[in-house]
N, C-alpha and C positions, 0 to 999 in steps of 0.2 A: 474512803472509809467503808468498812464491810457492814453488811446488815447486822443490826442489833437485835438480838433475840431475848424474849422474856424468859426467865428461869422457870423450870417446870414446877418448883414449889409455889413460885408466885401465881402462875397460871391456876394451879389446883385451888390455891386459897381464894383467888378471885372468882373461880366457878362456884365455890361454896357461898361466898359472899353475895354474888348476883343471884343465885337461886333464893337465898333467904330474903333479900330485899325485894325481889320480883314476886315472891310467893309462889315459885315454881317448884316442881318436882326435881328438875335438874337443869342444869346449865353446862353446855359444852362450848369452849372457846377454840374455834378452829383457825382463827388468825389474830395474832397480836403484832402490830407493826409500829415501830417508833417513828413518829412523823418528824419531818425536817423542821427547822425553825425552832421556837421555843427556847430562846437563849437563857430565859430566867426560870421557865418551868419545862417539865417534860410532857408530851402528849403522845398517848398510845392509841392507835386506831384499833378497835376491837370489833370482830364479827363473831357472834355467838348464836348457837341454837338453844332456844328456851323451851322446855317441855312442861306444859301445864301453866296455870296462872294467867293473868291479864295480858302478859307480854309474850305469850306463846308464839313461837315461830322464829324468824331470824332477827336478831337484835343487832343493829349497827350502832355503835356508840364510841365515845372517846373517853378515855381515862386520863385525867390531868393530875399529875403528881408534882411534889416538890423536886427541883433539880438538886444535885449534889451539894450546890452552894447557891446562895441567892443575894438579891439586893435588899438592903435592910428595910427600904420603904414599902416593899412588896407585901400584899396581904397574904395571910395563910390560906390554905386551901379550903378550910372551913369558912372563912370570912368571905372568900371569892364565891364559894357556893351560895352563901347567903345573898350576896350582891346579884348573882344570877337569878335567884328566885325572885327578888324584888323587881329587877328589870323585866323578867318574864311576865309578872303579874301586871306591870305597868304597860304592857303591850309593845315593848321593844323587841325587834326581831333577834332574838338570841337562842342558842341551842337549848332545848328543854333540859333543865337540871333534873337528874334522875336520883342519885344516891350519893351519900357522903360516906367515905371510908377513912381508915386511920392505919397508923404504922403496923398494927397487929396483923394486917391482911397483906400489905404490899411492901412493907419495910420502910415506907414513906407515907405521910399524909396525902390523900387523893380524893377526887370525887369523879363520878361517872355522869356524863351528859349525852344527850342524843346526838348522833353525828349529823351535821349539816353537809349538803351538797356543795360542789364546786371547789374553787381554789381561793386562796387568801394571799398569794404571792404578789407583793408589790410590784416587783420588776416585771412579772408577766402581765399583770392587769394594765400597766400603763403602755405596754407594748403591743398587745394583742386586742384590737378593737372589737372582736367577737365576744369577749368576756365582759359579762355585766349588761349586755344589751345597750340601748341608747345611753350614752354617757350623761348627758345632761338630765335625763330622767333619773339615773342612778344617783347623781349627786343631789338632786332635789329630794329623793327618798331618804338619803343619809341625813339631810337636814331635818326631815320630818322625824327620823328616828331620834336625833338629839333632842328635839323639842319634846318628845314624849318622855325621854329620860329625865329632862330638866323639870317636868311637872312633879317630880318626887321631891318633896321637901321634908326636912327634919321636924319632928322626931319620926323614925320609922321603926317598928318592931323588928327586931332581928339585927338591926344595924348600929347597936349601941357601941360597937367597937370603933366606928368612925368618929374621930376626934372632931370637935367643933374649933375651928381656928380661933386663937386667942387675939390674933390681929386680923386685919382684912385678909382675904385669900391672896391677894397680890403681895402684901408685906410678909405673909407667912411663907410664901414661896421664895422670896428673898432671903429671909431669915434661915429657912432650911438649907438652901444652897450655900449660903455664907458659912454656916457652921460646919458644913462638910469640907469646904475649901480651906477654912481656917485650920482644920485638923489634919489636912493632907499634907504629905511630905513634899510635894511640888507646887510651885507657885503658878497661878494662871491669871496674869495680870489683865488680859482682855475680858475674861469673865468677871473679874472684880469690877472693871470699868462698867460692864453691862448690868451687874447687880446695882451699882451706884445709880445708873440712869433709871433702872426699874423702880428703885427706892424713891427717886425724886419725882417720878411721873406716875406713881401707884394710884389707880382709881379706887374709889370706894365701891363696895358691893351692897346694894340694898337688900338682897334677899339670897341666902344660901339655897343651893339646889344640889341634887345628886349628879356628879360629873363623872365621866369615864376616865378622863385624864390620860388616855393613850389612844384616843379615837383618830384613827389615821388609815391611810391605804397600807394594807398588810395585816390589819387587825380586823378586817370584815371579810366575809366570803361571798362570792358571787358565782352563778353559773351563767349560761347563755342568755337567760332571761332577766336577770337582775340580782338583787341582794338576797342572800339566803341566811345570813347570821352575822351578828356583830360579836366579836371575840375578846378574850383577854381582858378581864376586868380587875387585875391584881392591883392596879393603882387607884381605883375609884375613890372619891372623897366628896365631902361637902365643900362646895366652892363656887365660883363665879361661872354662870353658864357660858360666858364668852371665853373662858379658858379652853373649853373643848373646841370651839370654832377657831380660836387662834391656833391650837395645835394642829388641827386638820389643814389649815391653810398655810402653815409655816413652810417656807421654801425648802427646808431640809427633808420634808416628807413628800416631795413631788416626784422623787425617783428620776430626776433629771427632766422631766416634762415641766419646765419652769414657767411656760406661759399658761398652763392649766393650773390656776391658783388654788383650786379646791382639791387637795390631795393628789395633784398630777392627773386628774380624771376629768375635770370639767371646770366650769365657771364658778367664781365666787358668788356671782349673782344667783345661779341656780341653788346653790347651797343655802343662801339667805332667803331665797323665795320658799323653799320647802320648810325651812325653820319657821318662817312667818306664818305659813298656811296652818300650822298646827298650834303654835304658841300664841299667835296674834302680835307678836313683836318683831320689828324689823331690825336686825343687827346693824350697827353703824360701823362702817369700814374702819374709821379712825379709831374707834374703841377696840375693835378687834386687833388692830396693829400692836397695841401694847402687849397683848397675850401671844402674839407672833414672836416678839422679842424674847419674852419669857420662856416660850417654847424652846428657842434655840439654846438659852443658858441652861435650862433644865435638862435638855437632852444631852448637852456637853457634860454636864455633871453625872449623869447616868452612864454615859460612855466611858468616863474616867473610872467609875465604880466597876463597870464591866471588865475593864481592862486589869483592874486590881484583882479580880477573882482569878484571872489567868496568871499574872505575875506573882501572886502571893503563893501559888501552888495549890490553892484550894480546889481549883477546877481547871486543869491544863486544857485550853480549847483555842484553836486557831480562830474560830469565829468571834470569841470574847477579846482575843488579842487585836484582831483587825477592827473590832468596834471602836477601841481607843483611838484608832488613827483618824477617825472622823473629827476629832476635837479641834485641830487647827482650822479646818473649813468652816466649822461652827463659830469659832472664835472670829474669823474674818467677817462672816455674815453679821455677827452681833456688832462689830465695829462699824459695818457699812450701814446698818439700820439705825444706828444711835449717833453717828457722826455729824449730825446737823439736822436731818430730817426729823420732823415732829419734836424738835428741841424746844 
């Protein structure tokens, strides 16, 4: 695929927008590069020279905009910006949220955040030991980050768009997935089996907290020293704190490093140790297991939705088409996890 360039009219409009928001005399964008990944949203790396104002000098930032089509449960850019602000104030290591824009500037809704150093590529992270520093220390740090996030509880000003589950978070997850599958043109019996298991084993949630709901290797950035940013807040919700831990530990997010139970990067014990250090609560392995099963079912449903974006013609994309091909593997894992163990 050739390099994607930003249109001149978009560049000029962004320069004016950035100058106004930064209180600068002028802004000149000298590089605008579409980043890889971002199957649901688009991310542009911007390098700009700012003249005047508090941001004078070189500004390295990322513009995050709507993709041509999206997933229904994904938050809008304005909502994701609000979530980023709340996480930033809570002490979670996220890119500093700078400014929120709209379609009048870029043709699509967007926001601008400060650029973080390092890489987020899951396949690279699990295969290159030099990235992220000591892996057990990194995984402990990620546990700490989740604990800080989970200290945020409703209500929170600016997050009124987050719905409060009418059911428990576990049963709400079952309901949402089942409603999609019931309306889909193709049957997925293994996923229906998984949903029934989840329904029968659903735990209660004593207290709702703010959860990321896509906290995994590939959605955080590291450099050679360690963590630099937690990314991609488009699925965040009020939920059970164990949902994030289960998603991070799910086998489908280990990028082939199946013995490294925490995101393919380190031990489950290190993740739980870091979480306990900040939260004061030690996660129970058996309790997290339920959310690992739900993670596989939920990711399978999202993968089906991603494939539909391609098949429907909304957004022809090899990446989206290939995403749908992970569904059989996820179905097999759901059956393996629920076929007797923890029954």
